[in-house]
N, C-alpha and C positions, 0 to 999 in steps of 0.2 A: 543160699551161697553159690559163690560159680567157683570156678578154679581159681583165679587169684584171688579171691579171697580166702578161700580155703587156704593157700599157700600162705599167704600174709599172716592167716590167726596160726599156722602150721610152722613157722620163721619164730614169731612169737612164744610159743611154746617149749621151742629148741631152744630159742636164745641166740639164734643165728641170724644172716642177713636174706632177703628175699631173695635174693639171686642162689646162694645156698643150699635154702629149702626147696626150689623148684628144680633146681639140680638133684637132691636127692628123691623129689618128688617124681622126677621124671624118670632117674633109674630105676625107680621101683616098678612103674607103669610099663617100663621098657625090659626090664626081667621078667614081670609076668606076664608080658604078651608075647615073649619069647617061649617061652617055657608051655604055652597052652598051643603055642604055633606047633613045637615039638610033638604033641599030644600027650605031654606030661601031666598028672595031676597035682596041682600043687595047695597042699593044706598048713595053714597058720595056725597055731592051736593057740585056740583062746579066742579067734576072732573069725575067720570063715575059711571056707574049700572054695576052690577054682577049677572048672573042667570047661572040656567043648562036650559039648553037647550034639547029635546026629539028629537032625528032622528032615522028615521023610516030607516026601514031594505031598503035595495035597490039594486040592481045590478051595478055590476061596470066591469070593462075591467082590467087584470093584463098586464099593461104597456110593458113588456117584454115579455110574451108569446103570446097577444092577447085572452089568454082565459077569457072567462066568469065566475064571481065567485059573491057570495051572500055578501055582505057588514052588517053585523048584527047589530039593531038596538042597540043605546045606546044612553046615555049622556053625554053631551059635554060644558065645561064650557064655557061661553060669556063675552066679556066687550064692553057695547057701552060707548063711552067719551062725554060728555057733551057739548053742544052747546058751552057755554062758555069755557071751555078749549081748545076746538080745535080753539076759535076766537085766541087765545094766540099765534097759527102758522101763520097766514096771515095777 
């Protein structure tokens, strides 16, 4: 399922137009992104936690050439789903 298919299913579930559902979805993503960019930890009870993790500089290998390369340090967004949410699938 891609983004447009998800938004269509989301709109059907809410009983709203696709345009309204898309605006709602984009607002959620934008708010989550802004919170993470400020360094905030986001916890949505019963669903997931979102955070930025610092990744240290490390050595890697270019798979095409076998050449060793240095991978720069960066921040990466992470999501960890709650136990209650994971249990819905088992």
